[in-house]
BAFITI-908879 format. One record per residue (C-alpha): residue in one letter; chain; residue number from 1; x, y, z. Coordinates in nm, 4 decimals, always signed. Layout:
<site residu="a" chaine="A" num="NUM" u="X" v="Y" w="Z"/>
...
//
This chain:
<site residu="m" chaine="A" num="1" u="+1.3709" v="+0.7565" w="+0.1839"/>
<site residu="a" chaine="A" num="2" u="+1.2233" v="+0.8502" w="-0.1523"/>
<site residu="a" chaine="A" num="3" u="+0.8531" v="+0.8626" w="-0.0760"/>
<site residu="g" chaine="A" num="4" u="+0.5528" v="+1.0819" w="-0.1331"/>
<site residu="e" chaine="A" num="5" u="+0.3551" v="+1.2635" w="+0.1335"/>
<site residu="r" chaine="A" num="6" u="+0.6649" v="+1.4505" w="+0.2477"/>
<site residu="l" chaine="A" num="7" u="+0.4548" v="+1.7150" w="+0.4211"/>
<site residu="a" chaine="A" num="8" u="+0.3079" v="+1.4587" w="+0.6595"/>
<site residu="p" chaine="A" num="9" u="+0.4765" v="+1.5028" w="+1.0004"/>
<site residu="w" chaine="A" num="10" u="+0.4838" v="+1.1288" w="+1.0768"/>
<site residu="n" chaine="A" num="11" u="+0.5135" v="+0.7952" w="+0.9021"/>
<site residu="i" chaine="A" num="12" u="+0.3482" v="+0.5189" w="+1.1043"/>
<site residu="h" chaine="A" num="13" u="+0.3503" v="+0.1491" w="+1.0231"/>
<site residu="c" chaine="A" num="14" u="+0.1622" v="-0.0636" w="+1.2785"/>
<site residu="l" chaine="A" num="15" u="+0.3223" v="-0.4026" w="+1.3355"/>
<site residu="s" chaine="A" num="16" u="+0.2917" v="-0.6382" w="+1.6270"/>
<site residu="m" chaine="A" num="17" u="+0.4451" v="-0.9702" w="+1.7243"/>
<site residu="w" chaine="A" num="18" u="+0.3871" v="-1.2196" w="+2.0044"/>
<site residu="a" chaine="A" num="19" u="+0.5055" v="-1.5651" w="+2.0962"/>
<site residu="d" chaine="A" num="20" u="+0.1918" v="-1.7532" w="+2.2014"/>
<site residu="p" chaine="A" num="21" u="-0.0630" v="-1.8364" w="+1.9273"/>
<site residu="a" chaine="A" num="22" u="-0.3289" v="-1.8395" w="+2.1990"/>
<site residu="d" chaine="A" num="23" u="-0.2867" v="-1.4595" w="+2.2094"/>
<site residu="d" chaine="A" num="24" u="-0.3575" v="-1.4138" w="+1.8366"/>
<site residu="e" chaine="A" num="25" u="-0.7092" v="-1.2735" w="+1.8612"/>
<site residu="r" chaine="A" num="26" u="-0.6274" v="-1.0316" w="+2.1431"/>
<site residu="n" chaine="A" num="27" u="-0.3125" v="-0.9001" w="+1.9762"/>
<site residu="i" chaine="A" num="28" u="-0.4634" v="-0.8717" w="+1.6286"/>
<site residu="d" chaine="A" num="29" u="-0.7561" v="-0.6792" w="+1.7781"/>
<site residu="w" chaine="A" num="30" u="-0.5140" v="-0.4486" w="+1.9630"/>
<site residu="t" chaine="A" num="31" u="-0.3135" v="-0.3813" w="+1.6455"/>
<site residu="r" chaine="A" num="32" u="-0.6280" v="-0.3066" w="+1.4447"/>
<site residu="e" chaine="A" num="33" u="-0.7546" v="-0.0795" w="+1.7217"/>
<site residu="l" chaine="A" num="34" u="-0.4269" v="+0.1137" w="+1.7242"/>
<site residu="s" chaine="A" num="35" u="-0.4317" v="+0.1479" w="+1.3461"/>
<site residu="g" chaine="A" num="36" u="-0.7928" v="+0.2656" w="+1.3576"/>
<site residu="a" chaine="A" num="37" u="-0.7125" v="+0.5197" w="+1.6293"/>
<site residu="m" chaine="A" num="38" u="-0.4446" v="+0.6703" w="+1.4027"/>
<site residu="e" chaine="A" num="39" u="-0.6771" v="+0.6919" w="+1.1001"/>
<site residu="p" chaine="A" num="40" u="-0.8109" v="+1.0434" w="+1.1779"/>
<site residu="y" chaine="A" num="41" u="-0.4534" v="+1.1736" w="+1.1598"/>
<site residu="s" chaine="A" num="42" u="-0.3761" v="+0.9981" w="+0.8322"/>
<site residu="t" chaine="A" num="43" u="-0.3282" v="+1.1523" w="+0.4889"/>
<site residu="g" chaine="A" num="44" u="-0.5009" v="+0.8421" w="+0.3506"/>
<site residu="r" chaine="A" num="45" u="-0.1884" v="+0.7529" w="+0.1579"/>
<site residu="a" chaine="A" num="46" u="+0.0700" v="+0.4807" w="+0.2191"/>
<site residu="y" chaine="A" num="47" u="+0.4353" v="+0.4116" w="+0.1561"/>
<site residu="l" chaine="A" num="48" u="+0.4220" v="+0.1304" w="-0.1016"/>
<site residu="n" chaine="A" num="49" u="+0.6906" v="-0.0796" w="+0.0669"/>
<site residu="f" chaine="A" num="50" u="+0.4630" v="-0.1006" w="+0.3719"/>
<site residu="l" chaine="A" num="51" u="+0.1883" v="-0.2706" w="+0.1688"/>
<site residu="a" chaine="A" num="52" u="+0.1537" v="-0.6434" w="+0.1166"/>
<site residu="e" chaine="A" num="53" u="-0.0949" v="-0.7895" w="-0.1322"/>
<site residu="e" chaine="A" num="54" u="-0.3897" v="-0.5618" w="-0.0680"/>
<site residu="g" chaine="A" num="55" u="-0.4551" v="-0.5188" w="-0.4404"/>
<site residu="v" chaine="A" num="56" u="-0.4482" v="-0.2508" w="-0.7058"/>
<site residu="d" chaine="A" num="57" u="-0.7221" v="-0.0393" w="-0.5425"/>
<site residu="v" chaine="A" num="58" u="-0.5099" v="+0.0029" w="-0.2281"/>
<site residu="v" chaine="A" num="59" u="-0.2050" v="+0.0886" w="-0.4416"/>
<site residu="r" chaine="A" num="60" u="-0.4153" v="+0.3435" w="-0.6329"/>
<site residu="g" chaine="A" num="61" u="-0.5387" v="+0.4914" w="-0.3041"/>
<site residu="a" chaine="A" num="62" u="-0.1877" v="+0.5023" w="-0.1606"/>
<site residu="l" chaine="A" num="63" u="-0.0557" v="+0.6950" w="-0.4601"/>
<site residu="g" chaine="A" num="64" u="-0.3579" v="+0.9061" w="-0.5474"/>
<site residu="e" chaine="A" num="65" u="-0.5165" v="+0.9205" w="-0.8913"/>
<site residu="r" chaine="A" num="66" u="-0.2664" v="+1.1642" w="-1.0481"/>
<site residu="r" chaine="A" num="67" u="+0.0447" v="+0.9676" w="-0.9470"/>
<site residu="f" chaine="A" num="68" u="-0.1160" v="+0.6339" w="-1.0301"/>
<site residu="a" chaine="A" num="69" u="-0.2114" v="+0.7548" w="-1.3800"/>
<site residu="r" chaine="A" num="70" u="+0.1390" v="+0.8902" w="-1.4409"/>
<site residu="l" chaine="A" num="71" u="+0.3015" v="+0.5623" w="-1.3337"/>
<site residu="q" chaine="A" num="72" u="+0.0505" v="+0.3623" w="-1.5345"/>
<site residu="a" chaine="A" num="73" u="+0.1448" v="+0.5642" w="-1.8453"/>
<site residu="v" chaine="A" num="74" u="+0.5105" v="+0.4719" w="-1.7838"/>
<site residu="k" chaine="A" num="75" u="+0.4070" v="+0.1084" w="-1.7446"/>
<site residu="d" chaine="A" num="76" u="+0.2151" v="+0.1274" w="-2.0754"/>
<site residu="v" chaine="A" num="77" u="+0.5362" v="+0.2279" w="-2.2550"/>
<site residu="y" chaine="A" num="78" u="+0.8014" v="+0.0181" w="-2.0794"/>
<site residu="d" chaine="A" num="79" u="+0.6136" v="-0.2883" w="-1.9514"/>
<site residu="p" chaine="A" num="80" u="+0.2882" v="-0.3319" w="-2.1467"/>
<site residu="g" chaine="A" num="81" u="+0.2937" v="-0.7069" w="-2.0801"/>
<site residu="n" chaine="A" num="82" u="+0.3121" v="-0.6481" w="-1.7027"/>
<site residu="a" chaine="A" num="83" u="+0.6251" v="-0.8612" w="-1.6588"/>
<site residu="f" chaine="A" num="84" u="+0.7208" v="-0.6632" w="-1.3474"/>
<site residu="r" chaine="A" num="85" u="+0.4080" v="-0.7424" w="-1.1487"/>
<site residu="l" chaine="A" num="86" u="+0.5416" v="-0.9218" w="-0.8410"/>
<site residu="n" chaine="A" num="87" u="+0.5246" v="-0.6093" w="-0.6280"/>
<site residu="q" chaine="A" num="88" u="+0.2632" v="-0.3548" w="-0.5333"/>
<site residu="n" chaine="A" num="89" u="+0.1539" v="-0.3712" w="-0.8943"/>
<site residu="i" chaine="A" num="90" u="+0.0577" v="-0.0821" w="-1.1137"/>
<site residu="p" chaine="A" num="91" u="-0.0824" v="-0.2654" w="-1.4142"/>
<site residu="p" chaine="A" num="92" u="-0.0618" v="-0.1197" w="-1.7640"/>
<site residu="s" chaine="A" num="93" u="-0.3910" v="+0.0325" w="-1.8700"/>
<site residu="q" chaine="A" num="94" u="-0.4613" v="-0.2415" w="-2.1273"/>
<site residu="a" chaine="A" num="95" u="-0.3450" v="-0.5423" w="-1.9230"/>
<site residu="p" chaine="A" num="96" u="-0.5325" v="-0.7384" w="-1.6578"/>
<site residu="a" chaine="A" num="97" u="-0.4498" v="-0.6322" w="-1.2993"/>
<site residu="a" chaine="A" num="98" u="-0.3543" v="-0.9824" w="-1.1871"/>
<site residu="r" chaine="A" num="99" u="-0.2104" v="-1.2730" w="-1.3762"/>
//
């Protein structure tokens, strides 16, 4: 897998599933609790394919400022109109973040 944070000893992605909608609140709370319990051991970064639509600030935080700026410079050259935005978007520096 081509991903950053290669020095991190673990890659954790908390997912949970259940059959009965009546269990939603209990299971969502459990999943959030597990994720929160892992936070002290986190690098604070994320593998982009594990993100949904959390927004550009989460993408920036996942990559870190240096990587985000480098990728944004590439976007400025090759996709200034932000045509390739239906992903964990890195908007060009002169384009709106969401369209």
